[in-house]
C-alpha positions as CSV (number, residue, x, y, z in Angstrom):
1,X,60.3,-5.2,-12.0
2,X,57.6,-2.6,-13.0
3,X,57.1,0.8,-11.3
4,X,53.8,-0.4,-9.8
5,X,55.6,-3.4,-8.3
6,X,58.3,-1.2,-6.9
7,X,55.9,1.2,-5.2
8,X,53.8,-1.7,-3.8
9,X,56.8,-3.4,-2.4
10,X,58.2,-0.2,-0.9
11,X,54.9,0.5,0.9
12,X,55.0,-3.0,2.3
13,X,58.6,-2.4,3.6
14,X,60.0,-5.0,1.2
15,X,63.1,-4.9,-1.0
16,X,63.0,-3.7,-4.6
17,X,65.5,-4.0,-7.5
18,X,66.3,-0.3,-7.4
19,X,65.0,2.7,-5.5
20,X,61.4,3.6,-6.6
21,X,60.8,7.2,-7.5
22,X,57.9,9.5,-8.3
23,X,56.9,13.2,-7.7
24,X,53.7,14.8,-6.6
25,X,54.1,17.1,-9.6
26,X,56.6,17.8,-12.3
27,X,56.2,21.3,-13.5
28,X,55.1,21.5,-17.1
29,X,58.1,23.6,-18.1
30,X,60.4,20.9,-16.8
31,X,58.4,18.2,-18.6
32,X,58.5,20.2,-21.8
33,X,62.3,20.6,-21.6
34,X,62.9,16.9,-20.9
35,X,60.2,15.0,-22.9
36,X,58.4,17.6,-25.0
37,X,55.2,17.5,-22.9
38,X,53.8,19.1,-19.8
39,X,51.2,16.4,-19.3
40,X,51.7,14.4,-16.0
41,X,51.0,11.0,-17.6
42,X,53.3,11.7,-20.6
43,X,56.1,12.8,-18.2
44,X,55.8,9.6,-16.1
45,X,55.6,7.4,-19.2
46,X,58.6,9.0,-20.9
47,X,60.8,9.4,-17.9
48,X,59.9,5.9,-16.6
49,X,58.8,7.1,-13.2
50,X,57.3,4.5,-10.9
51,X,54.0,6.3,-10.1
52,X,51.8,9.2,-11.1
53,X,49.8,11.4,-8.8
54,X,46.3,12.3,-10.1
55,X,43.6,14.5,-8.7
56,X,39.8,14.5,-9.4
57,X,38.5,16.6,-12.3
58,X,36.3,19.6,-11.7
59,X,34.7,21.7,-14.5
60,X,35.8,25.3,-14.7
61,X,33.9,28.4,-15.9
62,X,36.5,31.0,-17.0
63,X,36.1,34.7,-16.3
64,X,39.2,35.6,-18.1
65,X,42.4,33.9,-19.4
66,X,43.7,33.1,-15.9
67,X,40.6,33.4,-13.6
68,X,37.8,30.8,-13.2
69,X,35.2,29.5,-10.9
70,X,35.1,25.7,-10.4
71,X,32.4,23.2,-9.3
72,X,33.2,23.9,-5.7
73,X,32.2,27.5,-6.2
74,X,35.8,28.6,-5.6
75,X,37.2,31.5,-7.6
76,X,40.7,30.7,-8.6
77,X,43.6,32.2,-10.5
78,X,46.3,30.5,-12.4
79,X,49.7,31.4,-11.0
80,X,52.1,29.4,-13.1
81,X,52.5,26.9,-10.2
82,X,51.0,23.4,-10.2
83,X,48.3,24.6,-7.7
84,X,46.2,27.7,-8.6
85,X,45.6,30.5,-6.0
86,X,42.2,30.8,-4.4
87,X,40.7,34.3,-4.7
88,X,37.3,33.6,-3.1
89,X,36.0,30.7,-1.0
90,X,32.4,29.6,-1.3
91,X,31.4,29.5,2.4
92,X,31.3,33.0,3.8
93,X,29.7,32.1,7.1
94,X,30.3,28.8,8.8
95,X,26.9,29.0,10.5
96,X,25.4,28.6,7.0
97,X,27.6,25.7,5.9
98,X,24.7,23.3,6.0
99,X,23.5,25.0,2.8
100,X,26.6,24.2,0.9
101,X,26.4,21.5,-1.7
102,X,29.5,19.5,-2.5
103,X,30.2,18.5,-6.2
104,X,28.8,15.1,-7.3
105,X,31.6,12.6,-6.5
106,X,30.2,10.2,-9.2
107,X,29.8,12.7,-12.0
108,X,30.9,11.1,-15.3
109,X,33.9,13.5,-15.8
110,X,35.1,13.3,-12.2
111,X,37.7,10.6,-12.8
112,X,38.6,11.4,-16.4
113,X,42.2,12.1,-15.7
114,X,42.5,9.0,-13.4
115,X,40.9,6.8,-16.1
116,X,43.3,8.1,-18.7
117,X,46.3,7.4,-16.4
118,X,45.1,3.8,-15.8
119,X,44.5,3.2,-19.5
120,X,47.9,4.5,-20.6
121,X,50.1,3.3,-17.8
122,X,48.5,0.0,-17.0
123,X,50.8,-1.9,-14.6
124,X,53.9,0.0,-15.8
125,X,53.5,2.6,-13.0
126,X,51.3,3.0,-9.9
127,X,48.4,5.3,-10.4
128,X,47.9,7.2,-7.1
129,X,44.7,9.1,-6.4
130,X,45.4,12.4,-4.6
131,X,42.6,13.1,-2.1
132,X,42.3,15.1,1.1
133,X,42.3,14.2,4.8
134,X,40.3,17.2,6.2
135,X,42.1,20.5,6.7
136,X,42.9,21.4,3.1
137,X,39.2,21.2,2.1
138,X,38.2,23.2,5.2
139,X,40.9,25.8,4.2
140,X,39.6,26.0,0.7
141,X,35.9,26.2,1.6
142,X,36.3,28.8,4.3
143,X,39.5,30.6,3.3
144,X,42.8,30.2,5.2
145,X,42.2,32.6,8.0
146,X,38.7,31.4,8.8
147,X,39.9,27.8,8.7
148,X,42.4,28.6,11.4
149,X,39.9,30.6,13.5
150,X,36.6,28.7,13.3
151,X,37.8,25.5,15.0
152,X,38.2,27.7,18.1
153,X,35.3,30.1,17.5
154,X,32.7,27.6,16.3
155,X,33.9,24.1,17.1
156,X,30.5,22.4,16.7
157,X,29.9,23.8,13.2
158,X,33.5,23.1,12.2
159,X,33.1,19.5,13.3
160,X,29.9,19.2,11.2
161,X,31.7,20.6,8.2
162,X,34.7,18.4,8.7
163,X,32.5,15.3,8.9
164,X,30.9,16.2,5.5
165,X,34.4,16.8,4.1
166,X,35.5,13.3,5.2
167,X,32.3,11.7,3.8
168,X,32.9,13.4,0.4
169,X,36.5,12.3,0.1
170,X,35.5,8.7,1.1
171,X,32.7,8.8,-1.6
172,X,35.3,9.9,-4.2
173,X,37.7,7.1,-3.1
174,X,35.0,4.5,-3.3
175,X,34.1,5.5,-6.9
176,X,37.8,5.3,-7.8
177,X,38.2,1.9,-6.2
178,X,35.0,0.4,-7.7
179,X,35.5,1.8,-11.2
180,X,39.2,1.6,-11.6
181,X,40.7,-0.6,-8.9
182,X,42.7,2.2,-7.4
183,X,44.6,0.9,-4.4
184,X,46.9,3.8,-3.3
185,X,45.6,7.1,-2.0
186,X,47.8,10.2,-1.2
187,X,46.7,13.0,1.0
188,X,48.6,16.3,0.8
189,X,47.0,18.4,3.6
190,X,49.6,20.6,5.2
191,X,48.9,21.2,8.9
192,X,52.3,22.4,10.0
193,X,55.0,24.9,9.2
194,X,58.8,24.8,10.0
195,X,58.2,26.0,13.5
196,X,55.3,23.7,14.5
197,X,51.6,22.9,14.0
198,X,49.1,25.4,12.6
199,X,46.8,24.7,15.5
200,X,47.1,24.5,19.3
201,X,47.3,20.8,20.3
202,X,43.8,20.9,21.8
203,X,42.3,22.1,18.5
204,X,44.0,19.4,16.6
205,X,43.1,16.7,19.1
206,X,39.4,17.7,19.2
207,X,38.7,19.0,15.6
208,X,41.3,18.0,13.0
209,X,42.5,14.8,14.4
210,X,39.1,13.0,14.6
211,X,38.5,13.8,11.0
212,X,41.9,12.5,10.0
213,X,41.3,9.3,11.9
214,X,37.9,8.7,10.3
215,X,39.1,9.3,6.8
216,X,42.2,7.1,7.2
217,X,40.0,4.3,8.5
218,X,37.7,4.7,5.5
219,X,40.5,4.6,3.0
220,X,41.9,1.4,4.6
221,X,38.5,-0.2,4.7
222,X,38.4,0.3,0.9
223,X,41.6,-1.7,0.7
224,X,43.9,1.3,-0.1
225,X,47.5,2.0,1.0
226,X,48.0,5.6,2.1
227,X,50.8,8.0,1.5
228,X,50.6,11.1,3.7
229,X,52.3,14.4,2.8
230,X,52.8,17.3,5.1
231,X,55.5,19.9,5.2
232,X,56.9,21.4,8.4
233,X,57.6,20.0,11.8
234,X,55.3,17.0,12.0
235,X,57.0,15.4,15.0
236,X,54.1,15.9,17.4
237,X,51.7,14.1,15.0
238,X,53.8,11.2,13.7
239,X,52.8,8.6,16.3
240,X,49.1,9.5,15.9
241,X,49.3,9.3,12.1
242,X,51.0,5.9,12.3
243,X,48.3,4.6,14.7
244,X,45.7,5.9,12.2
245,X,47.2,3.6,9.5
246,X,49.3,5.7,7.1
247,X,51.8,3.6,5.1
248,X,54.2,6.3,4.1
249,X,55.2,9.8,5.1
250,X,56.6,12.6,2.9
251,X,58.6,14.8,2.7
252,X,60.6,14.8,6.0
253,X,61.0,18.6,5.7
254,X,64.6,19.7,6.1
255,X,63.6,23.3,6.7
256,X,61.9,22.1,9.9
257,X,65.1,20.3,11.0
258,X,63.8,16.8,10.1
259,X,66.3,14.4,8.6
260,X,65.9,11.3,6.5
261,X,68.5,9.6,8.8
262,X,66.6,10.4,12.0
263,X,63.2,9.3,10.6
264,X,64.7,6.1,9.2
265,X,66.1,5.3,12.6
266,X,62.8,6.1,14.4
267,X,60.1,5.0,12.0
268,X,61.8,2.9,9.3
269,X,60.5,-0.4,10.7
270,X,56.9,1.0,10.9
271,X,56.2,3.0,7.7
272,X,57.7,3.8,4.3
273,X,59.6,7.1,3.9
274,X,59.5,9.3,0.8
275,X,62.0,12.1,0.0
276,X,64.3,13.9,0.2
277,X,66.5,15.5,-2.4
278,X,66.3,19.2,-1.5
279,X,64.2,20.9,-4.2
280,X,65.4,24.3,-3.1
281,X,69.1,23.5,-3.3
282,X,71.2,21.7,-5.8
283,X,68.2,20.7,-8.0
284,X,67.7,24.3,-8.7
285,X,71.2,25.9,-9.0
286,X,73.7,23.2,-8.3
287,X,75.8,21.1,-10.7
288,X,74.7,17.7,-12.0
289,X,77.4,16.1,-9.9
290,X,76.2,17.8,-6.7
291,X,72.7,16.4,-7.5
292,X,74.2,12.9,-8.1
293,X,76.1,13.1,-4.8
294,X,72.9,14.1,-2.9
295,X,70.8,11.5,-4.6
296,X,73.3,8.7,-3.7
297,X,73.4,9.9,-0.1
298,X,69.6,9.7,0.1
299,X,69.6,6.2,-1.4
300,X,72.2,5.0,1.1
301,X,70.3,6.5,4.0
302,X,66.9,5.4,2.9
303,X,68.1,1.8,2.5
304,X,66.8,-1.2,0.5
305,X,63.4,-1.4,2.1
306,X,60.6,1.1,2.9
307,X,62.0,4.0,0.9
308,X,60.8,6.0,-2.1
309,X,63.2,8.6,-3.3
310,X,62.0,11.9,-4.6
311,X,62.5,15.6,-4.2
312,X,61.7,17.3,-0.9
313,X,58.4,18.5,-2.3
314,X,57.9,18.8,-6.1
315,X,59.8,19.3,-9.3
316,X,58.7,23.0,-9.5
317,X,59.5,25.5,-12.3
318,X,62.7,26.6,-10.5
319,X,64.3,23.1,-10.9
320,X,66.9,22.8,-13.6
321,X,65.7,20.1,-16.0
322,X,69.3,18.8,-16.5
323,X,69.6,18.4,-12.7
324,X,66.4,16.5,-12.4
325,X,67.5,14.3,-15.3
326,X,70.8,13.6,-13.4
327,X,68.8,12.7,-10.3
328,X,66.6,10.2,-12.3
329,X,69.6,8.6,-14.1
330,X,71.3,8.1,-10.8
331,X,68.2,6.4,-9.3
332,X,67.4,4.3,-12.3
333,X,71.0,3.0,-12.8
334,X,71.4,2.1,-9.1
335,X,71.2,-1.5,-8.1
336,X,71.0,-2.7,-4.5
């Protein structure tokens, strides 16, 4: 069974030959230690992971060795993590957001990394297109504080901008589906922390939720399965997200008191679950045997159907490469 087949079957809540596995990101330092490359596709290929997560490509104009401005007009700084830090957002006043021009979704270089992944991996592994479902683009365009405040201070302008954000992501998805046959989309917008949602329920229901519902419907109309990531306590949103059509949820955040067992019992017959080997625990500073034990516990809890095993977020630079290797060997040698 190929990795692509495993992921497809897991998303359909069907049985696979062994637990499928992939990560949102494997830090380049971990990749270098294990396979001699920090490239995402090289890592997936060499470690025989079942999927790769790829984002759209945006040109960068470097100011210095670690600081650049991208096509969105965002000033960013490399931090050593998978995601750079944003120093300056392009929309300074939401009342002028109509003047903002999104990058061209069909630019020739936009899907360069996605095209390479499809070409190299073929059907060996699923190629997942990582897009957005609303809030993360709002946050990046306005800045974090403004993105939390403007839905309450300027709800109409925020709705207008959210609508444009949704349309942009759907345009990107259509290009990927039409050009490359992409059929799985992941959205990694965090709208919660361990103690609850980032917004009052009324703000989510009136501003963030409608955008989420529209973009999910659009992705499904394109024939795509959807994996939704969100850290934190997502309990208040789960029923809504399932109604909107997500096929999988990640990571079932243990810091928020969520458990794989509890989510399997409540949602396991409705959607696929992804997670949940703690990437802040044994993967970092435990023994390989502790990682093996935790991995086996996750597999047994996740069950034969509707489960993709992974870390509880990413394989970041603090993860011990030998421990991640132990986790993978346990998964890949496991037979249901």
